[in-house]
C-alpha positions as CSV (number, residue, x, y, z in Angstrom):
1,X,0.0,0.0,0.0
2,X,1.6,2.8,-1.3
3,X,2.4,5.9,0.2
4,X,2.9,8.9,-2.2
5,X,0.8,12.0,-1.7
6,X,1.9,14.9,-4.1
7,X,3.5,17.6,-2.4
8,X,3.5,16.2,1.5
9,X,6.1,16.5,3.7
10,X,7.1,13.3,5.7
11,X,5.9,13.5,9.3
12,X,9.0,11.7,9.7
13,X,12.3,13.9,11.7
14,X,15.4,12.0,10.6
15,X,18.8,12.2,12.2
16,X,21.2,10.2,10.8
17,X,20.1,6.6,10.5
18,X,17.4,7.1,13.1
19,X,13.8,7.8,11.8
20,X,11.4,9.2,14.8
21,X,7.8,9.0,13.6
22,X,5.9,12.3,14.0
23,X,3.0,10.9,15.0
24,X,-0.4,12.5,16.1
25,X,-1.8,12.7,19.6
26,X,-3.8,9.5,20.9
27,X,-7.3,10.7,20.6
28,X,-9.5,11.0,23.4
29,X,-12.1,8.0,22.7
30,X,-13.5,7.7,26.4
31,X,-16.0,10.5,26.5
32,X,-19.6,9.8,27.2
33,X,-20.8,10.2,23.6
34,X,-19.1,7.6,22.4
35,X,-21.5,5.0,22.7
36,X,-19.6,2.3,21.3
37,X,-16.6,2.7,23.6
38,X,-18.3,3.4,26.5
39,X,-20.1,-0.6,26.1
40,X,-16.9,-2.1,25.4
41,X,-15.8,-0.5,28.8
42,X,-18.2,-1.5,30.6
43,X,-18.3,-5.4,29.3
44,X,-14.6,-4.9,30.2
45,X,-15.6,-3.9,34.0
46,X,-18.5,-6.6,34.3
47,X,-16.1,-9.4,33.3
48,X,-13.6,-8.0,35.9
49,X,-16.0,-7.6,38.8
50,X,-16.9,-11.5,38.2
51,X,-13.9,-12.5,39.6
52,X,-14.9,-11.8,43.4
53,X,-17.2,-14.0,43.3
54,X,-15.3,-17.1,41.8
55,X,-14.5,-19.7,44.4
56,X,-13.5,-22.3,42.2
57,X,-12.4,-21.1,38.9
58,X,-13.1,-22.9,35.5
59,X,-10.5,-24.6,33.7
60,X,-11.3,-23.2,30.3
61,X,-9.2,-24.9,27.1
62,X,-9.3,-22.6,24.0
63,X,-8.6,-23.5,20.7
64,X,-6.9,-21.5,18.2
65,X,-4.4,-18.5,19.7
66,X,-5.5,-15.6,17.1
67,X,-7.3,-12.1,18.8
68,X,-10.1,-14.3,19.3
69,X,-8.6,-16.6,21.7
70,X,-6.3,-14.6,23.2
71,X,-9.1,-12.2,24.2
72,X,-11.3,-15.0,25.1
73,X,-8.2,-16.0,27.1
74,X,-7.2,-12.3,28.5
75,X,-11.4,-11.7,29.5
76,X,-11.5,-14.8,31.2
77,X,-8.3,-14.7,33.7
78,X,-9.7,-11.0,34.3
79,X,-13.3,-12.8,35.3
80,X,-11.1,-15.1,37.7
81,X,-10.8,-18.6,35.7
82,X,-8.0,-20.3,34.1
83,X,-8.0,-20.4,30.4
84,X,-5.4,-23.0,28.4
85,X,-5.0,-21.7,24.6
86,X,-4.0,-24.3,21.9
87,X,-2.5,-22.6,19.5
88,X,-1.4,-25.0,16.5
89,X,1.3,-23.0,15.0
90,X,4.8,-21.7,16.1
91,X,3.6,-18.5,16.7
92,X,0.5,-16.6,18.2
93,X,-1.8,-14.2,16.3
94,X,-3.4,-16.2,13.6
95,X,-4.4,-13.6,11.0
96,X,-2.4,-11.0,12.1
97,X,0.5,-13.7,12.7
98,X,4.3,-12.4,11.4
99,X,7.5,-14.1,11.3
100,X,11.2,-12.9,10.5
101,X,13.1,-13.8,7.1
102,X,16.6,-14.7,7.0
103,X,17.5,-11.2,6.7
104,X,15.7,-10.6,10.2
105,X,13.0,-8.6,8.3
106,X,9.0,-9.1,9.3
107,X,6.7,-11.0,6.7
108,X,3.1,-10.2,7.6
109,X,0.4,-12.0,7.2
110,X,-1.5,-8.8,6.4
111,X,-1.6,-5.0,6.4
112,X,-3.3,-4.4,10.1
113,X,-4.7,-0.6,10.3
114,X,-6.5,0.1,14.1
115,X,-9.2,2.4,13.5
116,X,-10.6,4.9,16.3
117,X,-14.1,2.7,15.9
118,X,-12.8,0.4,17.4
119,X,-14.0,0.3,21.0
120,X,-13.4,-3.2,22.2
121,X,-9.7,-3.3,20.9
122,X,-8.9,0.4,22.0
123,X,-10.2,-0.4,25.1
124,X,-8.1,-3.7,25.2
125,X,-4.9,-1.7,24.5
126,X,-5.7,0.5,27.5
127,X,-6.3,-2.1,29.7
128,X,-2.5,-3.9,29.0
129,X,-0.9,-0.5,29.4
130,X,0.5,-0.4,26.1
131,X,-1.7,2.3,24.5
132,X,1.8,4.2,23.8
133,X,2.1,1.2,20.7
134,X,-0.7,2.3,18.7
135,X,1.3,5.1,16.2
136,X,-1.8,7.5,15.2
137,X,-1.6,9.3,12.0
138,X,-3.2,12.5,10.5
139,X,-7.1,12.4,10.3
140,X,-7.3,11.6,6.7
141,X,-8.1,9.2,3.5
142,X,-6.4,8.9,1.0
143,X,-6.7,7.9,-2.3
144,X,-4.6,7.5,-4.9
145,X,-5.6,9.3,-8.1
146,X,-5.4,6.8,-11.1
147,X,-6.7,9.4,-14.0
148,X,-3.5,11.6,-12.8
149,X,-0.9,9.1,-11.8
150,X,2.0,9.7,-9.2
151,X,-1.4,12.3,-7.2
152,X,-3.3,11.9,-4.3
153,X,-6.2,13.4,-2.5
154,X,-7.2,13.5,1.0
155,X,-10.3,13.9,2.7
156,X,-9.5,15.5,5.7
157,X,-11.3,15.8,9.0
158,X,-10.4,19.2,10.9
159,X,-9.5,17.9,14.5
160,X,-11.9,21.3,15.3
161,X,-14.8,19.8,14.3
162,X,-17.1,16.9,16.1
163,X,-18.8,14.2,14.5
164,X,-20.9,14.5,12.0
165,X,-19.2,18.1,11.1
166,X,-15.7,16.5,10.6
167,X,-16.9,14.0,7.7
168,X,-19.1,16.4,6.1
169,X,-16.6,18.8,5.8
170,X,-14.1,16.4,4.7
171,X,-16.4,15.4,1.9
172,X,-17.7,18.8,0.8
173,X,-14.2,20.1,1.2
174,X,-12.4,17.3,-1.5
175,X,-13.5,18.6,-4.9
176,X,-10.7,15.5,-6.9
177,X,-13.2,12.7,-6.6
178,X,-16.8,13.4,-6.2
179,X,-19.5,16.8,-7.8
180,X,-21.6,18.8,-5.5
181,X,-24.3,16.9,-7.6
182,X,-22.8,13.4,-6.6
183,X,-22.2,14.3,-3.2
184,X,-25.9,15.4,-2.6
185,X,-27.3,11.9,-4.3
186,X,-24.3,10.2,-2.0
187,X,-25.8,11.6,1.2
188,X,-29.3,11.8,0.5
189,X,-29.6,8.2,0.9
190,X,-27.5,7.5,4.3
191,X,-30.0,9.1,6.2
192,X,-32.4,6.0,6.8
193,X,-28.8,4.4,8.4
194,X,-28.2,7.7,10.3
195,X,-32.1,7.3,11.6
196,X,-32.8,3.6,11.7
197,X,-29.0,2.9,12.8
198,X,-27.8,-0.8,13.1
199,X,-31.7,-2.4,12.6
200,X,-31.6,-0.4,9.3
201,X,-27.7,-1.7,8.8
202,X,-28.2,-5.4,9.6
203,X,-31.5,-5.3,6.8
204,X,-29.5,-4.0,4.3
205,X,-27.3,-7.7,4.4
206,X,-29.2,-9.4,1.5
207,X,-28.1,-6.2,-1.1
208,X,-24.7,-6.0,-2.7
209,X,-23.7,-2.6,-3.0
210,X,-24.5,-2.5,-6.7
211,X,-27.9,-3.2,-5.9
212,X,-28.5,-1.4,-2.9
213,X,-26.8,2.0,-4.7
214,X,-29.2,1.6,-7.8
215,X,-32.3,0.9,-5.6
216,X,-31.4,4.0,-3.8
217,X,-30.4,6.2,-7.1
218,X,-26.8,6.8,-5.8
219,X,-24.2,8.0,-8.7
220,X,-22.4,5.4,-10.2
221,X,-19.4,6.7,-9.9
222,X,-19.7,6.8,-6.0
223,X,-19.0,3.5,-6.5
224,X,-16.1,3.6,-8.8
225,X,-14.7,6.0,-6.9
226,X,-15.0,5.3,-3.2
227,X,-17.0,2.2,-2.7
228,X,-15.0,-0.1,-4.6
229,X,-11.8,0.7,-2.7
230,X,-13.9,0.7,0.9
231,X,-15.0,-2.8,0.0
232,X,-11.5,-4.5,-0.6
233,X,-10.1,-2.7,2.0
234,X,-12.8,-3.9,4.6
235,X,-13.4,-7.2,3.2
236,X,-11.3,-8.0,0.1
237,X,-14.4,-8.3,-2.4
238,X,-15.3,-6.1,-4.8
239,X,-18.6,-4.0,-4.6
240,X,-20.4,-6.5,-6.9
241,X,-20.1,-9.0,-4.4
242,X,-19.8,-7.4,-1.6
243,X,-22.8,-7.2,1.4
244,X,-24.1,-3.5,1.8
245,X,-24.2,-4.0,5.8
246,X,-20.2,-3.9,5.2
247,X,-20.3,-0.6,3.9
248,X,-23.0,0.7,6.0
249,X,-21.0,0.0,9.2
250,X,-17.8,1.2,8.3
251,X,-20.2,4.9,7.0
252,X,-22.2,4.3,10.3
253,X,-18.8,4.5,12.3
254,X,-17.1,7.3,10.5
255,X,-20.4,9.8,10.6
256,X,-21.2,9.2,14.6
257,X,-17.9,8.7,16.0
258,X,-15.3,12.1,15.7
259,X,-12.4,9.6,16.0
260,X,-14.0,6.7,14.2
261,X,-11.9,7.2,10.8
262,X,-9.1,7.9,12.5
263,X,-6.0,5.6,11.9
264,X,-2.7,4.1,13.7
265,X,-0.4,1.3,13.0
266,X,0.8,-0.6,16.0
267,X,4.7,0.1,16.4
268,X,6.1,-3.2,15.1
269,X,5.2,-6.8,14.6
270,X,1.9,-8.1,16.5
271,X,3.5,-11.0,18.2
272,X,5.7,-9.2,20.4
273,X,3.9,-6.0,20.4
274,X,0.2,-7.1,20.7
275,X,-0.5,-10.8,21.2
276,X,2.9,-11.9,23.7
277,X,1.0,-9.2,26.3
278,X,-2.4,-10.4,26.0
279,X,-0.9,-14.1,26.7
280,X,1.2,-12.6,29.4
281,X,-2.0,-11.4,30.8
282,X,-3.6,-14.5,31.3
283,X,-0.5,-16.5,32.3
284,X,0.1,-14.2,35.0
285,X,-3.4,-15.0,36.6
286,X,-3.2,-18.3,36.3
287,X,-3.5,-19.5,32.6
288,X,-1.3,-21.0,30.1
289,X,-0.8,-20.5,26.1
290,X,0.7,-23.9,24.1
291,X,2.0,-23.2,20.5
292,X,2.5,-25.9,18.6
293,X,-0.5,-27.5,19.6
294,X,-2.6,-28.6,16.7
295,X,-6.1,-29.6,17.2
296,X,-7.0,-33.7,15.9
297,X,-10.5,-34.3,17.3
298,X,-12.6,-32.9,19.6
299,X,-14.1,-36.0,21.5
300,X,-17.3,-35.8,22.6
301,X,-20.1,-37.9,25.1
302,X,-22.3,-39.9,22.6
303,X,-25.2,-39.6,24.2
304,X,-25.0,-35.6,25.3
305,X,-23.0,-34.6,22.6
306,X,-20.9,-32.7,25.6
307,X,-17.1,-31.9,24.8
308,X,-15.0,-34.8,27.1
309,X,-11.9,-34.0,25.7
310,X,-9.7,-32.5,22.8
311,X,-6.7,-35.0,20.9
312,X,-4.1,-33.0,20.2
313,X,-1.9,-34.5,16.8
314,X,0.6,-36.1,19.2
315,X,-2.0,-37.9,20.9
316,X,-1.9,-36.0,24.0
317,X,-5.8,-35.3,25.3
318,X,-6.4,-31.8,27.0
319,X,-9.5,-31.5,29.5
320,X,-11.3,-29.1,30.8
321,X,-14.6,-27.9,32.6
322,X,-15.6,-25.7,29.0
323,X,-13.9,-25.6,26.0
324,X,-14.1,-22.3,23.7
325,X,-13.6,-22.8,19.5
326,X,-11.7,-19.6,19.0
327,X,-10.4,-21.5,15.6
328,X,-11.8,-20.0,11.7
329,X,-15.1,-21.0,10.6
330,X,-13.3,-23.2,7.7
331,X,-11.5,-24.8,10.2
332,X,-14.1,-25.5,12.5
333,X,-15.8,-27.5,9.9
334,X,-13.3,-29.5,9.2
335,X,-13.1,-30.3,12.8
336,X,-16.7,-31.0,13.5
337,X,-18.0,-33.8,15.7
338,X,-20.2,-36.1,13.4
339,X,-22.2,-35.8,16.9
340,X,-22.8,-32.5,15.8
341,X,-23.2,-32.5,12.0
342,X,-26.9,-32.8,12.0
343,X,-27.7,-30.0,14.2
344,X,-28.8,-27.1,12.7
345,X,-26.8,-24.5,14.8
346,X,-23.6,-26.2,13.5
347,X,-25.3,-27.6,9.9
348,X,-25.8,-23.6,9.3
349,X,-21.6,-22.8,9.0
350,X,-22.3,-24.5,5.8
351,X,-23.2,-21.2,4.3
352,X,-20.1,-19.1,5.8
353,X,-16.7,-19.7,4.3
354,X,-13.3,-17.4,4.5
355,X,-12.1,-15.2,1.8
356,X,-8.7,-15.4,0.3
357,X,-6.5,-12.6,0.8
358,X,-2.9,-12.0,-0.2
359,X,-0.5,-9.8,1.5
360,X,2.7,-7.9,-0.5
361,X,5.8,-7.0,0.8
362,X,8.4,-4.9,-1.7
363,X,11.6,-3.8,-0.6
364,X,13.0,-1.2,-2.7
365,X,16.8,0.4,-2.8
366,X,15.8,3.9,-1.9
367,X,13.1,6.1,-0.4
368,X,10.4,6.7,-2.4
369,X,8.0,9.8,-2.5
370,X,7.2,9.6,1.5
371,X,3.9,9.7,3.2
372,X,3.3,8.8,6.7
373,X,-0.2,6.8,6.6
374,X,-2.4,4.4,4.9
375,X,-3.5,4.8,1.1
376,X,-6.6,3.6,-0.8
377,X,-4.9,2.3,-4.1
378,X,-8.3,2.6,-6.3
379,X,-6.5,-0.1,-8.3
380,X,-8.4,-3.2,-9.8
381,X,-5.5,-5.3,-8.2
382,X,-4.2,-3.6,-5.1
383,X,-6.7,-2.8,-2.0
384,X,-4.6,-0.4,0.8
385,X,-0.9,0.0,1.2
386,X,1.2,1.7,3.6
387,X,5.2,2.2,3.7
388,X,6.1,0.5,6.3
389,X,9.7,2.5,6.6
390,X,7.8,5.6,7.6
391,X,4.7,4.2,9.0
392,X,6.1,1.8,11.9
393,X,9.1,2.8,14.0
394,X,10.1,-1.1,14.4
395,X,10.3,-0.9,10.5
396,X,11.6,2.5,9.9
397,X,14.4,3.0,7.6
398,X,15.9,6.4,6.1
399,X,17.4,4.6,3.5
400,X,15.1,2.5,1.7
401,X,10.9,1.6,1.5
402,X,9.4,-1.5,2.1
403,X,5.6,-1.2,0.8
404,X,3.3,-3.4,2.4
405,X,0.1,-4.1,0.0
406,X,-2.9,-6.1,-0.1
407,X,-3.5,-7.8,-3.2
408,X,-7.5,-8.2,-3.6
409,X,-9.5,-9.7,-5.1
410,X,-7.9,-13.0,-5.4
411,X,-10.3,-15.1,-6.4
412,X,-13.7,-15.7,-7.9
413,X,-15.7,-15.7,-5.2
414,X,-14.6,-12.3,-4.5
415,X,-14.7,-11.0,-7.9
416,X,-11.6,-11.9,-9.4
417,X,-11.7,-13.2,-13.0
418,X,-8.0,-14.7,-11.9
419,X,-7.4,-17.4,-9.1
420,X,-4.3,-15.3,-7.9
421,X,-4.0,-17.9,-5.0
422,X,-3.2,-20.8,-7.3
423,X,-0.5,-18.1,-8.7
424,X,3.5,-18.0,-8.0
425,X,4.9,-16.1,-6.3
426,X,7.1,-14.2,-9.3
427,X,3.0,-13.7,-11.3
428,X,2.0,-11.6,-8.0
429,X,5.0,-9.7,-7.6
430,X,4.9,-8.8,-11.5
431,X,1.3,-7.9,-11.4
432,X,1.6,-6.0,-8.4
433,X,5.0,-4.0,-10.0
434,X,2.9,-3.3,-13.2
435,X,0.3,-2.0,-11.1
436,X,2.5,0.2,-9.2
437,X,4.3,1.6,-12.8
438,X,0.9,2.3,-13.8
439,X,0.0,4.4,-10.5
440,X,3.3,5.9,-9.8
441,X,5.2,5.8,-13.5
442,X,8.0,8.5,-12.1
443,X,9.2,6.0,-9.4
444,X,8.6,2.5,-10.3
445,X,9.4,0.4,-13.4
446,X,7.9,-3.0,-13.7
447,X,11.0,-4.3,-15.4
448,X,13.3,-2.8,-12.9
449,X,15.3,-1.0,-15.9
450,X,15.0,2.2,-14.1
451,X,14.0,4.1,-11.6
452,X,13.3,2.6,-7.9
453,X,14.6,-1.2,-7.9
454,X,13.2,-4.0,-6.2
455,X,15.5,-5.9,-3.9
456,X,13.5,-8.8,-2.0
457,X,9.9,-9.4,-2.2
458,X,8.0,-11.5,0.1
459,X,4.2,-12.4,-0.9
460,X,2.0,-14.5,2.0
461,X,-1.3,-16.1,0.6
462,X,-4.2,-16.3,3.2
463,X,-6.2,-19.0,1.1
464,X,-9.1,-18.5,4.0
465,X,-9.2,-15.3,5.7
466,X,-12.0,-13.8,7.2
467,X,-15.4,-15.0,6.5
468,X,-16.3,-13.6,3.1
469,X,-19.2,-10.9,4.0
470,X,-21.4,-11.7,0.4
471,X,-25.0,-10.6,0.8
472,X,-27.2,-12.7,3.1
473,X,-24.8,-14.3,5.3
474,X,-25.5,-12.2,8.4
475,X,-28.4,-14.3,9.2
476,X,-26.3,-18.1,9.0
477,X,-23.7,-16.6,11.9
478,X,-23.6,-18.1,14.9
479,X,-23.9,-16.7,18.7
480,X,-20.9,-17.2,20.8
481,X,-23.6,-19.3,22.9
482,X,-24.2,-22.7,21.1
483,X,-26.5,-25.6,22.4
484,X,-23.9,-27.5,24.0
485,X,-23.8,-26.8,27.6
486,X,-19.9,-26.7,27.8
487,X,-18.8,-25.5,24.6
488,X,-18.9,-21.8,23.3
489,X,-17.7,-19.9,19.9
490,X,-15.3,-17.2,19.4
491,X,-14.2,-15.5,15.8
492,X,-14.9,-13.2,13.2
493,X,-17.3,-15.0,11.6
494,X,-19.8,-15.2,15.3
495,X,-22.4,-12.7,15.3
496,X,-21.4,-9.4,16.3
497,X,-21.5,-6.2,14.8
498,X,-17.9,-5.4,13.8
499,X,-18.1,-8.1,11.3
500,X,-14.7,-9.6,10.1
501,X,-12.1,-7.2,11.6
502,X,-9.6,-7.2,14.5
503,X,-12.6,-5.4,16.3
504,X,-14.7,-8.1,15.6
505,X,-12.7,-10.9,16.5
506,X,-11.8,-9.1,19.8
507,X,-15.5,-8.5,20.5
508,X,-16.3,-12.4,20.1
509,X,-13.2,-13.4,22.3
510,X,-15.1,-11.2,24.8
511,X,-18.4,-12.2,24.2
512,X,-17.5,-15.9,24.6
513,X,-15.8,-15.2,27.8
514,X,-18.9,-13.4,29.2
515,X,-20.9,-16.9,28.1
516,X,-18.8,-19.1,29.8
517,X,-18.3,-16.2,33.2
518,X,-22.6,-16.0,33.2
519,X,-22.6,-19.9,33.4
520,X,-20.1,-20.4,35.5
521,X,-21.4,-17.7,38.1
522,X,-25.1,-19.7,38.0
523,X,-26.3,-16.3,35.8
524,X,-28.4,-16.3,32.9
525,X,-26.2,-16.1,29.6
526,X,-26.9,-14.4,26.2
527,X,-29.5,-17.1,24.2
528,X,-28.4,-19.0,21.6
529,X,-28.8,-17.0,18.4
530,X,-32.1,-18.4,16.4
531,X,-31.3,-20.7,13.6
532,X,-32.6,-19.7,10.1
533,X,-36.2,-21.5,8.9
534,X,-34.3,-23.5,6.5
535,X,-32.1,-25.6,8.4
536,X,-34.6,-26.2,11.1
537,X,-36.8,-27.8,8.5
538,X,-33.8,-30.4,7.6
539,X,-33.6,-31.5,11.1
């Protein structure tokens, strides 16, 4: 994701080989009118308060050491229980995992951006005492200008204006992408969202972006200029395949929350800078976190169907009082016990699958025109990108740029004509460079004959990432509570309003911890979500 903004001055100060990020102040999210943040804060407080009444801590086995599993473990520990996290990989993180190559450079599963509209994630950072690890950037949304190669345009959100006026200002003062008529025709269809709130947003899940736009007489250029880029950034899917609920969810947060669209980068790799503190928090309170502990089989009682243990790949059986699956939906479906397969609650999972995505890292021999933030490429092949040598302290360099780019869509399900997951790394890198040459002809040439030279590359393919938010999926997303007394679900695919995102993963783990905590305390927990009629009729 490239960071070049014409005429921009780097936000970094340079002193020899040391690069100091010129970050922006941490926004004040803990305000009475930030309802989502207050809800997240209240749930954290509820779980922490539960610990006082726990006399016998529950041993809760959590399958999966990604953000959902680690979040669940963190909040279970806060609630006075002992989580045991089982992660099959060598490192924690799941979809945010990262590792070092032979040169010591970090390879990341994806380009991960933190929004001010992530209330549970922001509470988590505060509770762990690691807020200073977030590098907040200028409050602007930056788009590459395809029709003017090498140029960018920004939607600037003025710090002195609260929501929704700051977003109105950002849209109305940008004259590079939409005309005044198009802006007015864009705003009018969003009024029902502002009035109807989450109920209206959820009701639009049956419609793809294009169909919703036509129904509401929104100009096609809005999709071309804004919604295609947003859709690919949010869920790696082209707008004609994407549920309108995804776009409206983001728009609702950005319009109603003053700092909702403000972005931050983590100051280093995710396993060390985020996952490790989450794991340490659980361990310090009596929990365990294990890597290299792959699950082979969920063992269940033949009569009740409840879990009696987990058989690991090496043959070890791990037991507990309660079990939480924080696996991606595709992994859960593969390991689902035969006893559960006919149950409508689990059968509906067949309607959900992960979307593929590719993360590309490109190391160049020189600095490219600097921009310290996220850029929407508005490219057919590329989603968003960033020059990590500018945006992240651990990856900072005065001499060379490292671009991290999200390559999407990359499958037919997501709207691509090419199965890029099946292509070689060299083919993907060549396609990326060709697209970058088109966008930035003064700096990059695909054949490397001139301009910036590519020193090395890394391509990370994730065949099954966040669940595919194609139209009509929300009704199949399961609750964290299941029909089984000692088995609970976590994962961004489970039902929560932040969809397939880091925030959605953290919230799902927190909600799963709440279910376990409530059951252990003898409190009534949130009910099992109703299964759609088509699966009830198949019983």
